Each structure stands twice: as structure tokens, then as C-alpha cells.
MOPAC internal coordinates of N, CA, C and O (Angstrom, degrees):
PM7 1SCF
backbone

  N    0.0000 0     0.00 0     0.00 0    0    0    0
  C    1.5196 1     0.00 0     0.00 0    1    0    0
  C    1.4391 1   111.85 1     0.00 0    2    1    0
  O    1.2310 1   118.98 1   136.97 1    3    2    1
  N    1.3425 1   119.54 1   -43.03 1    3    2    1
  C    1.4187 1   122.59 1  -178.58 1    5    3    2
  C    1.5118 1   114.48 1   -59.61 1    6    5    3
  O    1.2310 1   122.36 1   138.42 1    7    6    5
  N    1.3034 1   113.09 1   -41.58 1    7    6    5
  C    1.4540 1   123.03 1   173.77 1    9    7    6
  C    1.6484 1   113.04 1   -47.30 1   10    9    7
  O    1.2310 1   122.35 1   144.73 1   11   10    9
  N    1.2776 1   113.11 1   -35.27 1   11   10    9
  C    1.5219 1   117.17 1   178.91 1   13   11   10
  C    1.4493 1   113.70 1   -96.53 1   14   13   11
  O    1.2310 1   118.43 1  -172.86 1   15   14   13
  N    1.3957 1   120.60 1     7.14 1   15   14   13
  C    1.4018 1   121.29 1   176.05 1   17   15   14
  C    1.4421 1   111.58 1    84.02 1   18   17   15
  O    1.2310 1   117.79 1  -154.97 1   19   18   17
  N    1.3034 1   121.82 1    25.03 1   19   18   17
  C    1.5104 1   125.11 1  -178.72 1   21   19   18
  C    1.4618 1   103.52 1  -118.86 1   22   21   19
  O    1.2310 1   120.37 1   -65.26 1   23   22   21
  N    1.4317 1   116.90 1   114.74 1   23   22   21
  C    1.3156 1   122.26 1   172.71 1   25   23   22
  C    1.5538 1   113.32 1   -91.96 1   26   25   23
  O    1.2310 1   120.53 1    -1.41 1   27   26   25
  N    1.3008 1   116.60 1   178.59 1   27   26   25
  C    1.5583 1   117.62 1   176.04 1   29   27   26
  C    1.4024 1   113.69 1   -68.61 1   30   29   27
  O    1.2310 1   118.41 1   148.03 1   31   30   29
  N    1.3567 1   120.63 1   -31.97 1   31   30   29
  C    1.4616 1   116.29 1  -179.50 1   33   31   30
  C    1.5201 1   113.44 1   -66.50 1   34   33   31
  O    1.2310 1   122.31 1   138.82 1   35   34   33
  N    1.4484 1   113.19 1   -41.18 1   35   34   33
  C    1.4292 1   115.23 1   177.05 1   37   35   34
  C    1.5242 1   114.61 1   -67.95 1   38   37   35
  O    1.2310 1   120.99 1   145.88 1   39   38   37
  N    1.2588 1   115.71 1   -34.12 1   39   38   37
  C    1.4520 1   119.59 1   179.98 1   41   39   38
  C    1.7240 1   111.51 1   -71.11 1   42   41   39
  O    1.2310 1   122.70 1   143.97 1   43   42   41
  N    1.3858 1   112.43 1   -36.03 1   43   42   41
  C    1.4810 1   112.06 1   172.89 1   45   43   42
  C    1.4816 1   117.06 1   -73.86 1   46   45   43
  O    1.2310 1   122.66 1   154.24 1   47   46   45
  N    1.3361 1   112.50 1   -25.76 1   47   46   45
  C    1.5120 1   112.01 1  -177.01 1   49   47   46
  C    1.5306 1   108.34 1   -83.35 1   50   49   47
  O    1.2310 1   117.93 1   168.77 1   51   50   49
  N    1.3184 1   121.54 1   -11.23 1   51   50   49
  C    1.5284 1   126.85 1  -177.82 1   53   51   50
  C    1.5335 1   109.09 1  -100.89 1   54   53   51
  O    1.2310 1   119.38 1  -178.60 1   55   54   53
  N    1.2497 1   118.79 1     1.40 1   55   54   53
  C    1.4202 1   125.88 1  -178.74 1   57   55   54
  C    1.5106 1   112.93 1   -67.31 1   58   57   55
  O    1.2310 1   114.57 1   -38.10 1   59   58   57
  N    1.2679 1   127.90 1   141.90 1   59   58   57
  C    1.3840 1   128.40 1   168.63 1   61   59   58
  C    1.4188 1   117.01 1   -68.30 1   62   61   59
  O    1.2310 1   119.11 1   -43.50 1   63   62   61
  N    1.3205 1   119.30 1   136.50 1   63   62   61
  C    1.3541 1   129.12 1  -172.90 1   65   63   62
  C    1.4884 1   109.77 1  -122.11 1   66   65   63
  O    1.2310 1   116.91 1   -40.57 1   67   66   65
  N    1.3673 1   123.49 1   139.43 1   67   66   65
  C    1.4409 1   126.59 1  -179.48 1   69   67   66
  C    1.4398 1   106.94 1  -110.11 1   70   69   67
  O    1.2310 1   121.20 1   -56.11 1   71   70   69
  N    1.3031 1   115.31 1   123.89 1   71   70   69
  C    1.4807 1   122.10 1   175.85 1   73   71   70
  C    1.4504 1   113.64 1   -64.61 1   74   73   71
  O    1.2310 1   116.81 1   -47.07 1   75   74   73
  N    1.3064 1   123.68 1   132.93 1   75   74   73
  C    1.5198 1   123.26 1  -178.27 1   77   75   74
  C    1.4147 1   109.95 1   -78.19 1   78   77   75
  O    1.2310 1   118.59 1   164.80 1   79   78   77
  N    1.2853 1   120.30 1   -15.20 1   79   78   77
  C    1.5450 1   125.25 1  -175.30 1   81   79   78
  C    1.5665 1   110.83 1   -87.59 1   82   81   79
  O    1.2310 1   121.98 1   126.97 1   83   82   81
  N    1.3958 1   113.81 1   -53.03 1   83   82   81
  C    1.4897 1   120.72 1  -169.50 1   85   83   82
  C    1.5504 1   113.75 1  -106.85 1   86   85   83
  O    1.2310 1   123.97 1   163.62 1   87   86   85
  N    1.3441 1   109.99 1   -16.38 1   87   86   85
  C    1.5690 1   117.77 1  -172.70 1   89   87   86
  C    1.3320 1   121.88 1    72.43 1   90   89   87
  O    1.2310 1   117.56 1  -176.09 1   91   90   89
  N    1.3554 1   122.24 1     3.91 1   91   90   89
  C    1.4350 1   123.96 1   173.79 1   93   91   90
  C    1.5316 1   111.75 1   -75.82 1   94   93   91
  O    1.2310 1   121.60 1   -32.66 1   95   94   93
  N    1.3428 1   114.54 1   147.34 1   95   94   93
  C    1.4802 1   124.90 1   172.83 1   97   95   94
  C    1.5094 1   111.84 1   -86.38 1   98   97   95
  O    1.2310 1   119.76 1   -38.03 1   99   98   97
  N    1.2313 1   118.07 1   141.97 1   99   98   97
  C    1.4713 1   124.66 1   169.98 1  101   99   98
  C    1.4760 1   116.67 1  -151.71 1  102  101   99
  O    1.2310 1   122.35 1   -17.08 1  103  102  101
  N    1.3185 1   113.11 1   162.92 1  103  102  101
  C    1.4679 1   113.88 1  -177.90 1  105  103  102
  C    1.6352 1   112.52 1   -89.63 1  106  105  103
  O    1.2310 1   123.02 1   -52.79 1  107  106  105
  N    1.2310 1   111.82 1   127.21 1  107  106  105
  C    1.4964 1   118.13 1  -176.50 1  109  107  106
  C    1.5583 1   115.22 1   -51.62 1  110  109  107
  O    1.2310 1   122.78 1   134.70 1  111  110  109
  N    1.3346 1   112.28 1   -45.30 1  111  110  109
  C    1.4631 1   119.36 1   178.02 1  113  111  110
  C    1.5623 1   109.50 1   -64.95 1  114  113  111
  O    1.2310 1   119.29 1   138.85 1  115  114  113
  N    1.2040 1   118.96 1   -41.15 1  115  114  113
  C    1.5020 1   122.57 1  -179.30 1  117  115  114
  C    1.5947 1   109.61 1   -63.42 1  118  117  115
  O    1.2310 1   123.50 1   135.74 1  119  118  117
  N    1.3155 1   110.89 1   -44.26 1  119  118  117
  C    1.5199 1   116.58 1   174.64 1  121  119  118
  C    1.4633 1   112.80 1   -58.65 1  122  121  119
  O    1.2310 1   119.52 1   132.09 1  123  122  121
  N    1.3178 1   118.52 1   -47.91 1  123  122  121
  C    1.4648 1   117.55 1   179.04 1  125  123  122
  C    1.5284 1   113.96 1   -65.12 1  126  125  123
  O    1.2310 1   120.84 1   142.25 1  127  126  125
  N    1.2271 1   116.00 1   -37.75 1  127  126  125
  C    1.4630 1   121.23 1  -179.48 1  129  127  126
  C    1.5425 1   111.99 1   -73.32 1  130  129  127
  O    1.2310 1   117.04 1   140.37 1  131  130  129
  N    1.2514 1   123.24 1   -39.63 1  131  130  129
  C    1.3915 1   121.49 1  -176.67 1  133  131  130
  C    1.5223 1   114.97 1   -98.54 1  134  133  131
  O    1.2310 1   122.07 1   127.39 1  135  134  133
  N    1.3160 1   113.64 1   -52.61 1  135  134  133
  C    1.4862 1   119.41 1  -173.28 1  137  135  134
  C    1.5117 1   116.26 1   -66.71 1  138  137  135
  O    1.2310 1   124.50 1   140.95 1  139  138  137
  N    1.3032 1   108.97 1   -39.05 1  139  138  137
  C    1.5276 1   121.69 1  -175.48 1  141  139  138
  C    1.4513 1   113.99 1   -94.38 1  142  141  139
  O    1.2310 1   118.55 1  -164.94 1  143  142  141
  N    1.2956 1   120.36 1    15.06 1  143  142  141
  C    1.4235 1   125.81 1   173.62 1  145  143  142
  C    1.3895 1   112.26 1   -68.24 1  146  145  143
  O    1.2310 1   118.06 1   -51.60 1  147  146  145
  N    1.4034 1   121.30 1   128.40 1  147  146  145
  C    1.3901 1   122.46 1  -172.17 1  149  147  146
  C    1.4721 1   118.01 1    98.83 1  150  149  147
  O    1.2310 1   122.27 1   152.78 1  151  150  149
  N    1.3025 1   113.26 1   -27.22 1  151  150  149
  C    1.5033 1   117.41 1  -177.38 1  153  151  150
  C    1.5708 1   108.10 1   -82.42 1  154  153  151
  O    1.2310 1   118.76 1   -57.27 1  155  154  153
  N    1.3564 1   119.97 1   122.73 1  155  154  153
  C    1.4549 1   125.57 1  -174.76 1  157  155  154
  C    1.6516 1   111.29 1   -59.55 1  158  157  155
  O    1.2310 1   122.44 1   157.98 1  159  158  157
  N    1.3380 1   112.94 1   -22.02 1  159  158  157
  C    1.5194 1   117.52 1  -175.36 1  161  159  158
  C    1.5286 1   105.32 1   -79.06 1  162  161  159
  O    1.2310 1   117.31 1   168.97 1  163  162  161
  N    1.2800 1   122.73 1   -11.03 1  163  162  161
  C    1.5367 1   119.27 1  -170.78 1  165  163  162
  C    1.5046 1   106.61 1   -81.55 1  166  165  163
  O    1.2310 1   117.74 1   175.30 1  167  166  165
  N    1.3855 1   121.91 1    -4.70 1  167  166  165
  C    1.4272 1   116.31 1   169.83 1  169  167  166
  C    1.5355 1   111.71 1  -113.99 1  170  169  167
  O    1.2310 1   117.21 1  -174.06 1  171  170  169
  N    1.2439 1   122.92 1     5.94 1  171  170  169
  C    1.3354 1   125.78 1  -173.74 1  173  171  170
  C    1.5861 1   113.20 1  -110.77 1  174  173  171
  O    1.2310 1   122.63 1  -171.07 1  175  174  173
  N    1.3663 1   112.57 1     8.93 1  175  174  173
  C    1.4907 1   117.19 1   175.47 1  177  175  174
  C    1.5967 1   112.30 1    90.93 1  178  177  175
  O    1.2310 1   120.38 1  -145.12 1  179  178  177
  N    1.2537 1   116.87 1    34.88 1  179  178  177
  C    1.4842 1   121.81 1  -179.07 1  181  179  178
  C    1.5202 1   102.21 1   -59.24 1  182  181  179
  O    1.2310 1   123.66 1   -43.02 1  183  182  181
  N    1.4061 1   110.59 1   136.98 1  183  182  181
  C    1.4885 1   119.98 1   174.46 1  185  183  182
  C    1.4164 1   117.25 1  -100.05 1  186  185  183
  O    1.2310 1   121.92 1  -150.86 1  187  186  185
  N    1.3824 1   113.93 1    29.14 1  187  186  185
  C    1.4779 1   118.25 1   175.49 1  189  187  186
  C    1.4263 1   110.02 1  -117.00 1  190  189  187
  O    1.2310 1   121.30 1   -28.01 1  191  190  189
  N    1.4225 1   115.12 1   151.99 1  191  190  189
  C    1.4500 1   121.05 1   179.23 1  193  191  190
  C    1.5947 1   102.27 1  -111.34 1  194  193  191
  O    1.2310 1   119.21 1   -35.36 1  195  194  193
  N    1.2679 1   119.12 1   144.64 1  195  194  193
  C    1.3762 1   119.30 1   171.70 1  197  195  194
  C    1.5232 1   111.04 1  -120.39 1  198  197  195
  O    1.2310 1   121.18 1   -52.75 1  199  198  197
  N    1.2888 1   115.34 1   127.25 1  199  198  197
  C    1.4720 1   123.51 1   178.55 1  201  199  198
  C    1.5373 1   115.99 1   -61.77 1  202  201  199
  O    1.2310 1   119.13 1   -51.44 1  203  202  201
  N    1.2611 1   119.26 1   128.56 1  203  202  201
  C    1.3934 1   128.26 1  -172.96 1  205  203  202
  C    1.5975 1   109.74 1   -79.91 1  206  205  203
  O    1.2310 1   121.49 1   171.73 1  207  206  205
  N    1.3539 1   114.76 1    -8.27 1  207  206  205
  C    1.4333 1   117.65 1   175.85 1  209  207  206
  C    1.4173 1   113.70 1  -106.14 1  210  209  207
  O    1.2310 1   116.32 1   136.18 1  211  210  209
  N    1.2717 1   124.59 1   -43.82 1  211  210  209
  C    1.4832 1   122.27 1   179.96 1  213  211  210
  C    1.5150 1   117.08 1  -114.47 1  214  213  211
  O    1.2310 1   122.16 1  -178.23 1  215  214  213
  N    1.2568 1   113.47 1     1.77 1  215  214  213
  C    1.5932 1   123.66 1   174.60 1  217  215  214
  C    1.5270 1   108.24 1    72.35 1  218  217  215
  O    1.2310 1   118.13 1  -161.76 1  219  218  217
  N    1.2747 1   121.16 1    18.24 1  219  218  217
  C    1.4292 1   121.04 1  -177.70 1  221  219  218
  C    1.6686 1   110.19 1   -77.97 1  222  221  219
  O    1.2310 1   119.97 1   -48.34 1  223  222  221
  N    1.3392 1   117.67 1   131.66 1  223  222  221
  C    1.4713 1   119.97 1   174.00 1  225  223  222
  C    1.4757 1   111.50 1   -92.42 1  226  225  223
  O    1.2310 1   117.60 1   -43.35 1  227  226  225
  N    1.2716 1   122.18 1   136.65 1  227  226  225
  C    1.4086 1   128.42 1   175.22 1  229  227  226
  C    1.5720 1   113.48 1  -144.19 1  230  229  227
  O    1.2310 1   121.50 1   -33.75 1  231  230  229
  N    1.3703 1   114.73 1   146.25 1  231  230  229
  C    1.3979 1   115.92 1  -179.46 1  233  231  230
  C    1.4563 1   114.40 1   -63.70 1  234  233  231
  O    1.2310 1   120.47 1   -33.91 1  235  234  233
  N    1.3269 1   116.70 1   146.09 1  235  234  233
  C    1.4812 1   122.01 1   174.76 1  237  235  234
  C    1.5293 1   112.82 1   -69.34 1  238  237  235
  O    1.2310 1   121.97 1   145.46 1  239  238  237
  N    1.2592 1   113.84 1   -34.54 1  239  238  237
  C    1.5011 1   115.73 1   177.44 1  241  239  238
  C    1.5147 1   114.08 1   -58.10 1  242  241  239
  O    1.2310 1   119.16 1   165.99 1  243  242  241
  N    1.1931 1   119.20 1   -14.01 1  243  242  241
  C    1.4737 1   120.23 1   175.58 1  245  243  242
  C    1.4770 1   112.90 1   -70.99 1  246  245  243
  O    1.2310 1   122.69 1   150.67 1  247  246  245
  N    1.3481 1   112.46 1   -29.33 1  247  246  245
  C    1.5936 1   118.72 1   176.50 1  249  247  246
  C    1.4544 1   118.14 1  -109.25 1  250  249  247
  O    1.2310 1   120.56 1   174.41 1  251  250  249
  N    1.3105 1   116.53 1    -5.59 1  251  250  249
  C    1.5983 1   120.20 1   173.07 1  253  251  250
  C    1.4559 1   107.75 1  -150.85 1  254  253  251
  O    1.2310 1   121.12 1    -7.47 1  255  254  253
  N    1.2730 1   115.46 1   172.53 1  255  254  253
  C    1.4842 1   121.96 1  -176.54 1  257  255  254
  C    1.5322 1   112.01 1   -70.67 1  258  257  255
  O    1.2310 1   119.33 1   -21.00 1  259  258  257
  N    1.2748 1   118.89 1   159.00 1  259  258  257
  C    1.3788 1   120.72 1  -178.59 1  261  259  258
  C    1.4360 1   118.86 1   -57.69 1  262  261  259
  O    1.2310 1   120.46 1   139.30 1  263  262  261
  N    1.3629 1   116.73 1   -40.70 1  263  262  261
  C    1.5147 1   126.34 1   170.92 1  265  263  262
  C    1.4426 1   107.45 1   -55.03 1  266  265  263
  O    1.2310 1   117.65 1   119.48 1  267  266  265
  N    1.4142 1   122.08 1   -60.52 1  267  266  265
  C    1.4253 1   128.02 1  -177.65 1  269  267  266
  C    1.6063 1   111.55 1   -55.67 1  270  269  267
  O    1.2310 1   122.12 1   138.69 1  271  270  269
  N    1.3173 1   113.55 1   -41.31 1  271  270  269
  C    1.3751 1   116.04 1   175.05 1  273  271  270
  C    1.4797 1   115.78 1   -60.44 1  274  273  271
  O    1.2310 1   118.07 1   138.05 1  275  274  273
  N    1.2569 1   121.28 1   -41.95 1  275  274  273
  C    1.5151 1   127.38 1   179.78 1  277  275  274
  C    1.5146 1   108.05 1   -68.65 1  278  277  275
  O    1.2310 1   120.30 1   137.96 1  279  278  277
  N    1.3199 1   117.02 1   -42.04 1  279  278  277
  C    1.5227 1   121.76 1  -170.79 1  281  279  278
  C    1.5391 1   105.00 1   -74.16 1  282  281  279
  O    1.2310 1   119.90 1   138.56 1  283  282  281
  N    1.4257 1   117.80 1   -41.44 1  283  282  281
  C    1.4909 1   120.38 1   178.71 1  285  283  282
  C    1.5769 1   108.79 1   -62.90 1  286  285  283
  O    1.2310 1   121.79 1   137.10 1  287  286  285
  N    1.3379 1   114.19 1   -42.90 1  287  286  285
  C    1.4807 1   114.19 1  -171.17 1  289  287  286
  C    1.4808 1   107.60 1   -73.23 1  290  289  287
  O    1.2310 1   116.62 1   147.98 1  291  290  289
  N    1.3059 1   124.04 1   -32.02 1  291  290  289
  C    1.4712 1   127.89 1   176.67 1  293  291  290
  C    1.5631 1   111.85 1   -64.34 1  294  293  291
  O    1.2310 1   123.57 1   138.35 1  295  294  293
  N    1.2910 1   110.76 1   -41.65 1  295  294  293
  C    1.5544 1   122.46 1   177.77 1  297  295  294
  C    1.4941 1   104.27 1   -68.06 1  298  297  295
  O    1.2310 1   113.70 1   130.57 1  299  298  297
  N    1.2971 1   129.53 1   -49.43 1  299  298  297
  C    1.4996 1   125.53 1  -177.41 1  301  299  298
  C    1.4560 1   110.38 1   -63.85 1  302  301  299
  O    1.2310 1   122.07 1   137.64 1  303  302  301
  N    1.3920 1   113.64 1   -42.36 1  303  302  301
  C    1.4374 1   116.86 1  -178.80 1  305  303  302
  C    1.4461 1   109.26 1   -64.70 1  306  305  303
  O    1.2310 1   115.68 1   140.32 1  307  306  305
  N    1.3067 1   125.80 1   -39.68 1  307  306  305
  C    1.4677 1   120.65 1   177.62 1  309  307  306
  C    1.4635 1   114.05 1   -67.55 1  310  309  307
  O    1.2310 1   117.97 1   146.41 1  311  310  309
  N    1.4113 1   121.47 1   -33.59 1  311  310  309
  C    1.3619 1   122.90 1   173.64 1  313  311  310
  C    1.5260 1   111.38 1   -59.01 1  314  313  311
  O    1.2310 1   120.59 1   128.35 1  315  314  313
  N    1.2344 1   116.48 1   -51.65 1  315  314  313
  C    1.4386 1   122.34 1  -178.60 1  317  315  314
  C    1.5349 1   114.49 1   -61.26 1  318  317  315
  O    1.2310 1   120.73 1   138.00 1  319  318  317
  N    1.3371 1   116.21 1   -42.00 1  319  318  317
  C    1.4434 1   125.47 1   172.66 1  321  319  318
  C    1.5050 1   112.17 1   -57.67 1  322  321  319
  O    1.2310 1   121.03 1   130.31 1  323  322  321
  N    1.3160 1   115.63 1   -49.69 1  323  322  321
  C    1.4636 1   123.23 1   172.00 1  325  323  322
  C    1.4011 1   117.96 1   -50.19 1  326  325  323
  O    1.2310 1   121.12 1   135.24 1  327  326  325
  N    1.3273 1   115.46 1   -44.76 1  327  326  325
  C    1.5256 1   125.58 1   176.99 1  329  327  326
  C    1.5567 1   104.37 1   -59.49 1  330  329  327
  O    1.2310 1   122.96 1   122.75 1  331  330  329
  N    1.3184 1   111.94 1   -57.25 1  331  330  329
  C    1.5356 1   120.07 1  -175.59 1  333  331  330
  C    1.6974 1   106.12 1   -47.64 1  334  333  331
  O    1.2310 1   124.46 1   125.31 1  335  334  333
  N    1.3016 1   109.05 1   -54.69 1  335  334  333
  C    1.4714 1   119.99 1  -172.29 1  337  335  334
  C    1.6177 1   107.45 1   -60.83 1  338  337  335
  O    1.2310 1   122.23 1   136.58 1  339  338  337
  N    1.2983 1   113.34 1   -43.42 1  339  338  337
  C    1.5509 1   115.43 1  -176.04 1  341  339  338
  C    1.5614 1   107.84 1   -70.16 1  342  341  339
  O    1.2310 1   118.99 1   139.95 1  343  342  341
  N    1.2533 1   119.53 1   -40.05 1  343  342  341
  C    1.4869 1   119.39 1  -168.18 1  345  343  342
  C    1.5539 1   111.04 1  -101.09 1  346  345  343
  O    1.2310 1   121.84 1  -172.38 1  347  346  345
  N    1.4283 1   114.09 1     7.62 1  347  346  345
  C    1.5357 1   117.40 1   177.23 1  349  347  346
  C    1.5676 1   115.96 1    65.94 1  350  349  347
  O    1.2310 1   122.04 1  -159.50 1  351  350  349
  N    1.3091 1   113.71 1    20.50 1  351  350  349
  C    1.5576 1   117.47 1   177.97 1  353  351  350
  C    1.4363 1   108.62 1   -91.81 1  354  353  351
  O    1.2310 1   119.56 1   -31.26 1  355  354  353
  N    1.3458 1   118.45 1   148.74 1  355  354  353
  C    1.3635 1   122.59 1   173.38 1  357  355  354
  C    1.5794 1   113.75 1   -90.49 1  358  357  355
  O    1.2310 1   120.93 1   -38.72 1  359  358  357
  N    1.3461 1   115.82 1   141.28 1  359  358  357
  C    1.4661 1   116.36 1  -178.60 1  361  359  358
  C    1.5428 1   112.35 1   -74.79 1  362  361  359
  O    1.2310 1   121.97 1   176.76 1  363  362  361
  N    1.3756 1   113.83 1    -3.24 1  363  362  361
  C    1.4792 1   117.81 1  -178.82 1  365  363  362
  C    1.5339 1   108.65 1  -108.44 1  366  365  363
  O    1.2310 1   116.37 1  -126.84 1  367  366  365
  N    1.3179 1   124.50 1    53.16 1  367  366  365
  C    1.4944 1   132.32 1  -176.76 1  369  367  366
  C    1.5327 1   105.20 1   -62.33 1  370  369  367
  O    1.2310 1   120.10 1   180.00 1  371  370  369

């Protein structure tokens, strides 16, 4: 995977996640980029996932280890923050 420019953080953040409430699967990265837009915690390493279908929040450590949850949350937060910094948008919309 490294040869193609894909690291573990990117791989984990693009994994499909199943909502415990409605049972639908969604992409974790898509959820953070679309549903969590405007939430100030989205750039500080929030360890919650929000379902794109039913808007339920649930902890990432239900679907991955505590270490992976923290690492993935920090990675997703840094990507969203970099986007805001690049395009001059505020994370507090």
C-alpha cells in the first residue's frame, strides 16, 4: 500500500462503517467531511462517528481499538483542518 501512496491512516478513514442504530453502511471520511461540517470538534480529533442516514453519533472505539480510534480521529481532524486553512473557511460555520 505504501508504494501507491496509501498509508494506514488513509486506509482506516476510508473504511465502511455500519451504524448501530439504522444498520446502514457509510464511509467514515465522507461522514466527517459532510455531516460533521460546522462542528468545532471535527478538527480537534473527535472520536465519534455520525451516521449520514439517521444522524446518530456513536463512538469509534465500538468499531476499532482505542488506539486506532484516536489515530484515525486525529488524522481526519488534520485533513479537515488543512482544508479549512487552504480555502480560508472557518470550522465554526
